[in-house]
Every structure is written in C-alpha cells, then in structure tokens.
C-alpha positions as CSV (number, residue, x, y, z in Angstrom):
1,M,0.0,0.0,0.0
2,P,2.2,2.9,-1.3
3,K,2.5,5.7,1.2
4,E,1.9,8.3,-1.5
5,V,-1.5,6.8,-2.1
6,F,-2.5,5.4,1.3
7,G,-1.1,8.2,3.4
8,R,-1.7,9.4,6.9
9,D,-5.1,10.8,6.1
10,W,-6.4,7.8,4.2
11,V,-9.8,6.7,5.5
12,F,-9.9,3.0,6.1
13,I,-13.0,0.7,6.4
14,P,-15.1,1.4,9.5
15,R,-14.9,-1.5,11.9
16,D,-18.6,-2.3,11.8
17,E,-18.3,-2.9,8.0
18,L,-15.7,-5.7,8.6
19,L,-16.9,-9.2,8.7
20,T,-16.7,-10.7,12.2
21,F,-14.8,-13.9,12.7
22,E,-18.2,-15.7,13.1
23,E,-19.3,-14.4,9.7
24,I,-16.0,-15.4,8.0
25,S,-16.3,-18.8,9.5
26,R,-19.9,-19.2,8.3
27,I,-19.0,-18.3,4.8
28,A,-16.0,-20.7,4.9
29,R,-18.4,-23.5,6.0
30,I,-20.7,-22.7,3.1
31,F,-17.7,-22.8,0.6
32,V,-16.5,-26.1,2.1
33,A,-19.9,-27.6,1.8
34,H,-19.6,-26.9,-1.9
35,G,-16.2,-28.6,-2.3
36,V,-13.6,-26.1,-1.1
37,E,-10.8,-27.9,0.8
38,K,-8.2,-25.2,1.2
39,L,-8.5,-22.0,3.1
40,R,-5.9,-19.2,3.1
41,M,-5.8,-16.1,5.2
42,T,-4.0,-13.3,3.4
43,G,-4.3,-9.5,3.2
44,G,-3.2,-6.8,3.4
45,E,-1.3,-8.1,6.4
46,P,-3.5,-10.7,8.2
47,L,-1.5,-10.6,11.4
48,L,-2.6,-7.0,12.0
49,R,-6.1,-8.4,12.6
50,R,-6.5,-8.5,16.4
51,D,-6.8,-12.1,17.9
52,L,-6.4,-13.7,14.5
53,E,-5.5,-17.0,16.2
54,R,-9.2,-17.2,17.3
55,L,-10.3,-17.2,13.6
56,V,-7.7,-19.9,12.9
57,E,-9.3,-22.0,15.7
58,M,-12.7,-21.5,14.2
59,L,-11.6,-22.4,10.6
60,A,-9.4,-25.4,11.7
61,V,-12.3,-27.3,13.1
62,I,-14.5,-27.1,10.0
63,P,-15.0,-30.7,8.7
64,G,-13.6,-31.0,5.2
65,V,-10.9,-28.4,5.5
66,N,-7.7,-30.3,4.4
67,D,-5.4,-27.3,4.3
68,L,-5.4,-24.1,6.4
69,T,-2.6,-21.7,5.6
70,L,-1.7,-18.0,5.9
71,T,0.4,-15.5,3.9
72,T,2.2,-12.8,5.9
73,N,5.0,-10.2,5.4
74,G,6.6,-11.7,8.6
75,A,6.8,-8.5,10.6
76,L,4.8,-9.9,13.5
77,L,5.4,-13.6,12.9
78,A,8.0,-14.2,15.6
79,Q,5.4,-13.2,18.2
80,K,2.5,-15.0,16.6
81,A,4.0,-18.3,15.2
82,R,3.4,-20.5,18.2
83,L,-0.1,-19.1,18.8
84,L,-1.0,-19.8,15.2
85,K,0.3,-23.3,15.2
86,D,-1.4,-24.1,18.5
87,A,-4.7,-22.7,17.1
88,G,-4.5,-25.1,14.2
89,L,-2.7,-23.4,11.3
90,R,-1.0,-26.0,9.1
91,R,1.2,-24.1,6.7
92,L,2.7,-20.7,6.1
93,T,3.8,-18.5,3.3
94,V,6.1,-15.5,3.9
95,S,6.7,-12.6,1.5
96,L,10.4,-11.8,1.2
97,D,11.6,-9.9,-1.9
98,S,15.3,-9.7,-1.0
99,L,17.9,-10.5,1.7
100,N,19.5,-7.1,1.1
101,D,18.0,-4.8,3.7
102,K,18.1,-1.7,1.4
103,T,16.5,-3.5,-1.5
104,F,13.9,-5.2,0.8
105,R,12.8,-1.8,2.3
106,A,12.6,-0.2,-1.2
107,M,10.6,-3.0,-2.7
108,N,8.1,-3.2,0.2
109,D,8.0,0.4,1.5
110,V,8.3,-0.7,5.1
111,N,10.2,0.4,8.2
112,F,11.3,-2.9,9.5
113,P,14.5,-4.9,8.6
114,V,14.9,-8.2,6.8
115,D,16.2,-9.7,10.0
116,R,12.7,-9.4,11.6
117,V,11.3,-11.5,8.7
118,L,14.0,-14.1,9.0
119,E,13.4,-14.3,12.8
120,G,9.7,-14.9,12.0
121,I,10.6,-17.7,9.6
122,E,12.8,-19.3,12.2
123,A,10.1,-19.0,14.9
124,A,7.5,-20.5,12.5
125,S,9.8,-23.4,11.6
126,D,10.6,-24.1,15.3
127,A,6.8,-24.1,16.0
128,G,6.3,-26.8,13.3
129,L,4.8,-24.7,10.5
130,K,7.0,-26.2,7.8
131,P,8.0,-26.4,5.1
132,I,7.5,-22.7,4.7
133,K,7.0,-21.1,1.3
134,I,8.9,-17.9,0.7
135,N,7.4,-15.7,-2.0
136,M,9.8,-13.4,-3.9
137,V,8.2,-11.0,-6.4
138,V,10.9,-10.2,-9.0
139,K,11.1,-6.8,-10.6
140,R,13.5,-5.8,-13.3
141,N,16.2,-3.4,-12.1
142,A,14.9,-3.5,-8.6
143,N,15.7,-6.9,-7.0
144,E,16.6,-9.3,-9.8
145,A,20.2,-9.3,-8.4
146,S,18.8,-11.0,-5.3
147,I,17.5,-14.1,-7.1
148,L,20.6,-16.3,-6.7
149,E,21.2,-15.0,-3.2
150,M,17.7,-16.0,-2.2
151,A,18.0,-19.4,-3.8
152,R,21.4,-20.0,-2.1
153,F,20.2,-18.9,1.3
154,F,17.2,-21.3,1.4
155,R,18.8,-24.3,-0.2
156,H,19.1,-27.2,2.3
157,T,16.6,-25.5,4.7
158,G,13.5,-27.5,3.6
159,H,11.8,-24.2,2.8
160,I,10.6,-23.5,-0.8
161,V,11.3,-20.2,-2.5
162,R,8.7,-19.2,-5.1
163,F,9.8,-16.6,-7.6
164,I,6.8,-14.6,-8.8
165,E,6.6,-12.4,-11.9
166,Y,5.8,-8.8,-11.2
167,M,2.1,-8.4,-11.8
168,D,-0.2,-5.5,-12.7
169,V,-2.5,-5.9,-9.7
170,G,-4.6,-2.9,-9.0
171,H,-3.6,0.6,-10.0
172,T,-1.0,1.8,-7.4
173,N,2.1,-0.2,-8.1
174,G,3.1,1.5,-11.3
175,W,3.4,-1.7,-13.3
176,R,5.1,-1.8,-16.7
177,M,5.7,-4.9,-18.9
178,E,9.3,-4.0,-19.1
179,D,9.6,-4.5,-15.4
180,V,8.7,-8.2,-15.6
181,V,11.5,-10.8,-15.3
182,P,10.0,-13.8,-17.1
183,G,9.8,-17.0,-15.2
184,G,11.8,-18.8,-17.9
185,E,14.7,-16.4,-17.4
186,I,14.7,-17.0,-13.6
187,V,14.8,-20.8,-14.1
188,E,17.7,-20.5,-16.5
189,L,19.6,-18.2,-14.1
190,I,19.2,-20.6,-11.2
191,A,19.8,-23.7,-13.2
192,G,23.1,-22.2,-14.4
193,E,24.3,-22.3,-10.8
194,W,22.5,-25.4,-9.5
195,P,21.0,-27.8,-12.1
196,L,17.2,-28.2,-11.9
197,E,14.6,-30.7,-13.0
198,P,10.8,-30.2,-13.2
199,L,8.4,-31.7,-10.7
200,P,4.7,-32.6,-11.2
201,P,2.1,-30.3,-9.6
202,S,1.2,-31.0,-6.0
203,Y,-2.5,-30.6,-6.7
204,A,-4.9,-29.7,-9.5
205,G,-4.9,-25.9,-10.2
206,E,-1.5,-25.3,-8.5
207,V,-0.3,-21.9,-9.7
208,G,3.4,-22.5,-9.2
209,T,5.5,-24.6,-11.5
210,R,7.8,-26.8,-9.4
211,Y,11.5,-27.6,-9.8
212,R,13.9,-29.6,-7.7
213,Y,17.6,-29.2,-7.3
214,R,19.3,-32.2,-8.8
215,D,21.7,-32.4,-5.9
216,G,18.8,-32.9,-3.5
217,A,19.0,-29.5,-1.9
218,G,15.2,-29.0,-2.1
219,E,12.9,-27.3,-4.5
220,I,11.8,-23.9,-5.9
221,G,8.6,-22.7,-7.6
222,I,8.0,-20.3,-10.4
223,I,4.7,-18.3,-10.6
224,A,4.6,-16.9,-14.1
225,S,1.1,-15.4,-14.4
226,V,2.3,-12.8,-16.9
227,T,4.2,-14.8,-19.4
228,Q,2.5,-18.2,-18.8
229,P,-1.0,-17.4,-17.5
230,F,-3.1,-20.2,-15.9
231,C,-6.6,-18.7,-15.9
232,R,-8.1,-21.9,-17.4
233,G,-7.0,-24.0,-14.4
234,C,-7.9,-21.4,-11.7
235,T,-9.8,-22.8,-8.7
236,R,-9.6,-19.8,-6.4
237,A,-12.1,-17.3,-5.0
238,R,-11.3,-14.4,-2.7
239,L,-13.3,-12.9,0.1
240,T,-12.4,-9.4,1.4
241,A,-12.5,-8.3,5.0
242,D,-15.7,-6.4,4.3
243,G,-17.5,-9.4,2.7
244,Q,-17.0,-8.9,-1.0
245,L,-16.4,-12.0,-3.1
246,Y,-14.0,-11.6,-6.0
247,M,-13.4,-14.4,-8.6
248,C,-10.1,-13.1,-9.9
249,L,-6.9,-11.3,-8.7
250,F,-7.6,-8.8,-11.5
251,A,-11.3,-8.5,-10.9
252,T,-13.2,-5.3,-11.8
253,H,-16.0,-5.8,-9.3
254,G,-17.0,-8.0,-6.4
255,H,-20.2,-9.7,-5.2
256,D,-21.7,-8.6,-1.8
257,L,-21.9,-11.5,0.6
258,R,-22.0,-9.3,3.7
259,A,-25.5,-8.0,2.8
260,R,-26.8,-11.5,2.5
261,L,-25.1,-12.6,5.8
262,R,-26.7,-9.6,7.6
263,G,-29.9,-9.6,5.7
264,G,-31.2,-12.9,7.0
265,S,-30.3,-15.2,4.0
266,S,-30.0,-18.8,4.8
267,D,-26.8,-20.9,4.2
268,D,-28.7,-22.5,1.3
269,D,-29.5,-19.1,-0.2
270,I,-25.9,-17.9,0.1
271,G,-24.7,-21.2,-1.3
272,A,-26.9,-20.9,-4.3
273,F,-25.7,-17.3,-4.9
274,I,-22.1,-18.5,-4.8
275,R,-22.8,-21.4,-7.2
276,A,-24.4,-19.0,-9.7
277,I,-21.4,-16.7,-9.6
278,W,-18.9,-19.6,-10.0
279,R,-20.8,-21.2,-12.9
280,R,-20.8,-18.0,-15.0
281,R,-17.2,-16.9,-14.1
282,G,-15.3,-16.0,-17.2
283,D,-12.2,-14.2,-15.8
284,Q,-9.2,-14.5,-18.0
285,Y,-7.4,-11.2,-17.5
286,S,-3.9,-12.8,-17.7
287,E,-4.7,-14.5,-20.9
288,I,-6.1,-11.4,-22.7
289,R,-3.7,-8.9,-21.1
290,S,-3.3,-6.3,-24.0
291,A,-4.5,-2.9,-25.1
292,K,-8.0,-4.1,-24.4
293,T,-7.3,-4.4,-20.6
294,I,-5.7,-0.9,-20.2
295,G,-7.7,1.3,-17.9
296,L,-9.8,-1.4,-16.3
297,E,-10.8,-0.6,-12.7
298,K,-9.2,-3.5,-10.9
299,V,-9.4,-4.2,-7.2
300,E,-6.2,-3.5,-5.2
301,M,-4.2,-6.5,-3.9
302,S,-4.2,-5.0,-0.4
303,R,-7.9,-5.9,-0.4
304,I,-7.8,-9.5,-1.8
305,G,-4.3,-10.8,-1.3
306,G,-2.2,-12.8,-3.7
C-alpha cells in the first residue's frame, strides 16, 4: 500500500463494516460444503487483525478443510507463530523480496528490517509450521540481483522459494511490462548455478511450476502469471475483509456476501448465490492482457491478497 496513495489521512474501512470472525467462519463453512478444501488467510497483512488466532481456531475445526494456511509479510510472525500453530494453522507463506535490507525496504516500502522477517521464519519453523514457502516478487532493475542470493540462502533448509513475476494488480504499483522478469529467465539463471529438473504439480490448479535441485538441496517454484497465464485452471475465489467476493486477482468488481449474511439469508440461499457466480465466471485477464485491458478498474491487492 504505497504511502503516496495510502497516506496518513487515508480513511480505512469502519470496523462495523468488517466481517466478524463468526461471519467469516460461516462463509467458509458454506464454501467447504460446496467442495472447497483449502482456506488461506491473506491480506493486506493478516497478522494485523487482532486475535487472528481465534479465527484460525474456528476455521481449523470445519469438517472438510484439508489445508489451512496463511500468507504474511513476517513483521509480527516471531510473536505469533506458536499461537497460530497451537490454534490449528497448518502451513505458512512468507513474502520476502530480498535479503539485502536496502532492497527489501525499497521493494516493500516498510520500516522494519529483513532480520525481523528471518526471525519470524525461524520461529515458525521451530513451531512446526514447515515447510515454509517464501514468496519473492521479482522486478527488473529492482531486486533481480537477489535471485541467486535467495536461492542459495534457502537451499538445504527445507523451505521453498517461489519466484513470482511482477504483476499488474490494482492501480497503485506503477506496473510496466518491461519491469517483468520472465519465469523462464529465472529458471535459466538458477539452473546455471545449480541444475534443476521439473516436478509434477502437487494438486490440480496449482499456480506455481515446481522444480527440484538435482543435488537434492530442495525445490523452488515459479509463478509466471504474466508470461505463462493459468486462468483456465484457476480454482480460487477471494473474500475481502468487508465481505465482497472476487473471482479473480484482477477482478473489476465484487459480489456482496455481507449484505446476505446480515440480511437474513440462509446458508442454502448464500450457497446458491455463490454457485451461480462460479458457474458463470469468465475471468481470463492474464490470458487477454493487452491494449483491451488498459484502464480497467481493478481491485487492489491489499484488499484481496495474492
């Protein structure tokens, strides 16, 4: 959330417009009843939500949830890791764009050091939240020099670095196509240092392409949604903190679930509404990215996560 856009005077969502944990849990149960097996808490930064571990407890006990995970910038992870694990969190993804402190701060516009993120990763690993996925967004002439350093640092740790092409999410990150480092280029760079071989997907609809180090030092992932879009295999839906349902990371509009939750709709009614949206979804922004998508009013990633 760039400071020049979301400055000191930015008006955020009033608390009474946010979904309660009970409302989030209710929607999650409805989704699981319709076949969803994986739940992820993301953001913004989810660990800023007070008592988040209570929500984790509520989601962890839903029958049919086979995977409960969270994506965080790691700033508060050292304090929260054990609480999250004890509450029922199963896995964790940490965003980390460089090990160089200056580059890290410039990429993320934050006032905390890389060491705090690394401490959080260590605390999460010690708590049993492993293997941890490390998400590195790669931007040309910004942090591409950190690719090999990141790969080297996390080899032999059991953690998985996923290198992500810089995406045009929302309108505030100043995206340009020339800033994208293609996934194929990243693979070639790493393989030149440590030979790689491809691995099959872990599950249907997996967004990352997997590779293992031939010397047995672990694996990496490549998320190439710009140069190798995967819209046709997408199995994801996103719920914002204020109850809007989005069917795509690049969606132009959401669907109001909060009004139905608070307007007396039954679970069956809400389930039917979600089914109708899913059946007619036609989002394929990454496949048609071109002049025809310029100027679209897209939702910001700080509302719907990655």
